[in-house]
N, C-alpha and C positions, 0 to 999 in steps of 0.2 A: 912676742908678748903674752902673758899669762897673768890676768890679776883675779884673785879670787877675793868673791864678795858675797853679800847677803844677795838673795833673789831681788829684792825692792832696789838694788844698786846696779843691776845689769844695764838698763837703758842709759843711766846716768856714765856710767863707764864708756859705753858706746858711742855717747856725745864726745866725751873727754877723747877718746881714740879719734874721732871725726877732726877735732879741733887741733889735734896733734900730728894731723896726716898719717895716721895708723890706721890699715885697711882692717877694719873690722872681719874677721873671719868666721867667727861663730862664738858658741857657748859649749863649754864642756861639764858635765854634771859629776862630782865625786857623791855616789850613794855611800852614805854613812851606816854601818851596821846596828848604831846604836843610837839613841837620843834621848833626852828627858821630856815625856810628854807634859805640855802645858795646858792645864785644863780650861784657860780661858783664853786660847787660842784657836781660832777656826779650823786652820790644819797646821800640825805640827811639820816643822822643817827637818827632813830626813836626807837632805842633800847639801851640797852648796856648789854653785856655780864658778866656773872661771871662765872669764870673758877673754878670748884670745884673738891678737890680730898682728901683724908685720907691716913692715914699711917695704915696699918692693916685692917681689916672689918670695913666698916663705921657702925656708929650708925644709926638706924632709929626709931624713936619715935612710938613705937607700937598704941599709941592714934591716931597719923596723917599717920598710914599705913593702907590704907583701899583697899587692892589688891583683893577686890570680884569682881565676874563676873559683868560687867556693867549692867546687868539687875538685880542685886540682889535688894531684896527691901530694905536693908540697905542704898544702892546707890540711888534708885530712877531711873526714867526714864524720856524722855521727855526734857522739857526746865530746869528742875531742875539739869540735869546729871553735866553740867558744874560745877555749884557751888558744888557739891557733890564730884567731882573728883579731882578738880583743883590744889589741893595741891600736886596731883603726877605728874602734867605736868612740863615741863621743859621751857616752856613760860609763864611769869608771867604779867599779864595784871594789871598796877596799875599805878592810877593817879600820876603825879609829883607833887611836892611841890610848893607851890606859892614863888616866889621870897622873899618875906617878911619872910617866914618860913625858909628860907635856911641859914645855918650857914656859908657855903663856897661853893665855884662854882659848887661842885660835890655832896652836901647833897643829899641824897636819901630819900624817905618816910620812916619813920620806919615799915611800914607793909612789905617792900622789904625786910629788913634785919629778921623780925619776921618770915616769912615763913620759911626762912633757919633754924633760930633757933629752931624754933617748930619742924621741920623735923628731926633734925641732932644734937640736943644737949640733955645733960642730966642735971639735977638739979645738981648744983655746977660746972658744966662746965665753963672754962674760955674762954670768947670771946673778941677777940681784933678787933678794927675797926681802 
């Protein structure tokens, strides 16, 4: 289960997970490529967290699980290493959608959802948005 929220609600969502017997597995961060600076804010938000958890052992898609040594020839080295192993990181750099593409104020690019779905779902799983 992935739940996108403001960073101020991460603790609350983790409490909800505990009350629903969902094992909190961590928080992934979507780094946004642009944001509107707010002059009266101490720090401007350039990321959005997703609290993730599961009931029982989480499913990890074997196609998207490349836990090889970083220097393994399947992974590569040098400049390609980020592209080869970025699906394993909990910080996701993905461009925001343009305002014209957004269906609502908190719309996210499909690639953000795709990353979680490719990594943690099986064919015929039900996905709620």
